[in-house]
N, C-alpha and C positions, 0 to 999 in steps of 0.2 A: 343501591339501584334495584329496581324490580326485575326479577328473573324473567318475567313475561315479555320484556322488551325485545324487539327484534334486533338482529344484527345491524340493520340499516339505522335504527334509532340510536343504538349504542355507538355506532361509528360516527354518526352526525354529532353527537354530544362530545365525543373525543376530539374531533376536528375543531370544534368550537373552543374546547379547553386549550388545545395546543396553540391555536391561533391567538387566543387571548394572552398566552404566555410568551408570544413572540417567536415561536418556532417556525422557521420557513418551511414551505412544502408540507404543511400540516396534514393535508388530505392524503398525500402519498405515504407519509410516515404512519399515519393512523391505520391505513389499509394494510401495510406490511406487518404492523404489530398485531392487528386483529387476526390476520391469517396465521401468524405465529402462535398466538394465544389459543387459537381454535384448532391448531394442528391441521389446517387446510392448506392446500396448494394455492398460492397467490393467484394463479391464473383461473382458479375455479371459485374465487371468493364470492362473486356475484350470485352464485347458486345457493349459498348458505345465508346470505344477508336477510332474506325474508323470514328465516326461522328464528324461534325464540333462542335467547342466549342462556346457557346453563350458568348456575352459580359459580361453578369451578372456572369456566372460561372467563366469566365476568371478573372474578378476583384476579386472575392472571393478567387480564387486559388492563384493569384499573392500575395495577402495580406498574406495568410497562409504561402506561401513559403518564403516570406520576413521575417516573424517572426521565422520560423523554422531555417532559415539561421543564426539567432542570438542565436540558440540553445534552444529556448523555447520548452519545451517538447510537443510532439504530443498530449498527453492526455490533456494538457492545451488548445491546439488549438481546439480540437474537443469537449472538455468538459467532456470526460468520459474515463474509462479504464475498460477492462474486467478483472475479477478476479473470479476464481473458477466457471466459467460458467455463471456469472452474470455481468451486467454492473453497474458501480459506477460513480457518478459524481465526478470529480476531479477539484480542483481549486489550486491557488498558496498558499492557506492556509493549505493544507493537503499534506501529503506524498503520492506520487504516488504508488498505490498498485503494488506489484511486484510478479512475478511467484514464487520466492523462499519462499515467505510467505505462499504459499499454503501447504508447508510442515508442518507448525504449525497447520493448519486446519486439516490435515490428522491425526496428532498425537492427537489433542484434541478430534477427533471423534472416537478414538479407544475405549474409555470407556464412559459409560453414564454420563450425567450431567443434572441437573435441573436448576441451577442458576449460571450464568457465569458473571464475571466481566472482562471487557476489558479496560486495562489501557493505556492511551495515544491513545485513539481510533481513532483520526484523521478522515479519511473518513468514519470510521465505518465498513470498509470492513471485518474485522475479526469477530467482534460481529455479524454483520448482516448475514454473511455466516454461522456461527455456529447456529444461531437461525433458519435460513432457512433450514438447514440440520437436525435440531432437533426440530420439531414442538412442542414438549412438554415443551421446555425450555423457560425461561425468562432471561433477562440480562440487565446489566448496562454498558454503555460506559462512561468512565471518561476522561476528557481532560482539560488542563489548558487554552486552547484557545477557546473563545466563537465562533469565526469564524469557527473553525474546527467542533465544536459541531453543528452548523447550517447546515454544509454540511452533517454530519453524520445523522442528523434527516431527511434531504431530501432523503438520500440514504435508510434509513429504510422505509420511505414511498414508495419510488420507488420500493423496493423489498418486500413490503407487510409484514413487520414484526414490524411496528411501534407500534402495539398494545401489543407487548411483549418486547419492548426495551425502556429503559429510559436513557437519556443522562444528565450527571451532570458535572458542572464545578468543578474540584478538582485537586489539586497538588498531583498526584498519589492517595494514599488512605487517604489523610488528612481529608476529610469530609465524609468518608464512614464507616459505622458501621455494616450494615446488613451482615449476613453470606453468603458465596458462597461455592459451591463445586468445582468450577473451576475458576481460575484466569489466564488470558492470557495477554501477553504484547509484543509489538515490540518496545522497548524503543530506544531512541537515543544512539547508540553504537559506533559511529565513534569518535575516539580520536581527540582532537583538532589539533594535528600535522599531522593527516591524511587527513584533509579536503582539503588541496591544491591538493591532488592526485585524488580527485573525478572528474568524467566527468563534463563538463560545464553544461550539462542539469540539473544535480543534484545540483552542487555547487552554481550555479547562480540563479536557479529558484525555488528550493524546500525550504520549511521553515527550516531555520537553527536549530531552536529549536527542530525539529523532527529528526535531523540528528546527532547532537553532544551534549555531556554534557559539552563541553569546557574543558574537563579534560582528563582522561585516557580511557574513553569509558565504564567504569564499574560503574559509580556513580549511575545510575538509578537502576541497578541490586541490589546494596547494599541496597538502600532505600526500594525498593519493597519487598525484602526478609525479611527485618526487620519488615515491616508493615504487611506483609501477614499472619504472625503467629496469628494476632488478628482478622483477617477477614475470613480466610479459616476454613472450618469445619474439624474435624478429618478425616484424609485420603483424604482430598481435594487435588486437583492437582494445581500446579503452573507450567505454561509452558511459556518459553521465546523464542523469536527469538533472534539469536545472530549473530555477525560477524563471518566469517569463521575461525578466529584464536582465538576465545574467549571461545571455548568449555571447555577446562580444567579449566580456571579461573572461569567461571560462575558456573560450576559444583562444584568446591571447595567452592565458596561462599554459594551455597545452602546447602552443607553438614555442613559447619560451622554455618549456620543459623538454623540447627536442622532439615532440611528436609531429608527424606529417599527416597529410590528407585530412586536415581538420575541417569539419563541417558542422554548422548549426542547423538543426532540423526542427520544423514546427510541428505542433500537434494538430488534431483535427479542427481546432478552433482558430488555427493560424498563428498561435502564439509560440515563440521559441520555447522548446521543451527538452531537446536532447542535443548534446555536443558529442561528437565522435572523432577519434583520431587513431593513428597507427604508429607503432614504433617503426623505426627505420630498419632496413635490411642490415644484417651484420657484415 
């Protein structure tokens, strides 16, 4: 490409390339990647678009567009994703934080808590956000993946809660004994036969272990509910993120597991997204 081309011309060509590759929201992604390649604030991108693009920026941008055309997520390309007003490091080893998970945060913050356990913590975005929003709380993030735990620790440091967050390698609650008044989890809830229907960004690039239980999508809920009774304090809360069709099933599992005050809560799009329940008084 000619270095004399303006940002607007380069951006238009990139949008055309991504669109031809079948990438959804090509214009949005191209703008994000051009801002990143240019080192510009995304909100000020319009100011630099009339200017010629340097060879260095062009090389970086071409490389990013080539990777995005293979459906590699934008968050992987720029290394971060915004969640609940904060930035989190994202790699191929963790699930990409999603806007719908913010519903779980809102539900958890409705009542006070002092000790929170985040199961399958991944990037740590849930635990870290809860600690940042509740400066008096401490928490533990558990994950079976050492690589995910390393990302979570860096995110805790990045968001200045590492003095109140501990990260442990554990298969759900297998190695956890201390009591908590809040347990949260966004477990793998995609059924094995649903994986083929996921977008390529998710299916080909995000960790399969964080997406599916390789069964009916409910295995993790069954395990966590059974284990939670031994870790949650009396009247402690258990809060799950769920798939939009799983509300009734997960709520019933909670009731069968002895939890009370079980509710299914929708996200901003009106889809079932969170199930919450409490342990009974001792």
